[in-house]
C-alpha angles and dihedrals in degrees: 000000000000131000116288094228091216123186115248130190126012126223126206096163125077089248141344133199130213127185109192140167127196121200096193140048112293129190125182118186128221114305141137140217134224089228137053119265137203121198116193107193116217107169145340142073103284138162114197126188126198111185104301096352126089122188134185099217126232122203108274095027117139123209119204108201116182124215111276095021114132114232142162138181143201122202110195114225098234094085134031112260112224126174145150115232128194122196108203134190106235095208091051092052092046090054092058117087094356089173087067094044096270130283094271088073094104090059093046091048092049091051093050094046095040090230112120098167125091111194113190136205115244097268094046092045090053091048093052092045091051093050092050092049090051091047091050092050092049093048091052095045129096093225117139085224092057096109098048094041093050091049090050093050093046090050091051091049094049093047089053093048093048091051093045094048090059090068099028112136124209111264114246094229098057116127112211144128110247093206092052090046087058090048093053092051091048093048093050092053096043104044091131093054137074106291102174118153089249091054094048094044091051091049089055096040091241135127116257094243094048091048093050093048095048093043092055093044091052101043107019088239134098108237096250093053093048093049092047091053094047091049091052092047089053090047091055090052092049092049090050089053090055104265117145120247090252092052094046093050093051094046089052095054101261112138092178111064094197090053089051093050091048094049093045092050091050091053101041105023093240136066117263092250089064099038119135123171117246113271105199141052116247123188134163103226093303135029118278107254 
């Protein structure tokens, strides 16, 4: 068996903030979201994995998790786990500052570099913490300026993160497999192409068996299951953008339309011709990590 990679939480707002604290051990298995997510770590003893990367978090660390990225976490029970989480609409962020490439650039950059962690110097950490505290106060206020103030604070935060991500260095305590990191980047940019294990192994100058073994060790997924999920996530995005089911299937690498429809229905519970993105946010007492 391998993780189901289920989708958790649905966002219909442009963004939403949570500030939560757990007093006991907490484990959340592999899953993904249809939106981008920031996690600002405040305290605890937490290991967090994003695709092939695993980090032991330090207070003040920021995780940038792009929509569709598989992730999981484990908070050990010997210390309270406190964090601030932002759910963010990717299209909304991309529409801001388009002349600079949009404010979703830090997520796109993290995905392409396979480095989801931003680790700040003291002054920058204090600046980010202050912005998040202000944003939290504004969002919980009754001010008639709540909407415009929260948008301004979010914009300032995202501009800072985009600028910081341009010079972000890989943390020294990351646990990852460099070969599999290359494979994930290649897969993401070639979802419409032949992505057989033989093709990927040859691209990485590895044997098929070694590639399959290391891929599963690094991600928890066999390669074919990971590729299938990523293709279907892309298909959902294309359908949301207005592509037909036939177009989406072809762009995602499916040469057999019936096979695409069957796989899509298994993943989303409806055929691609009837697909509609989720329209509300669902959480179970706290955000899904």
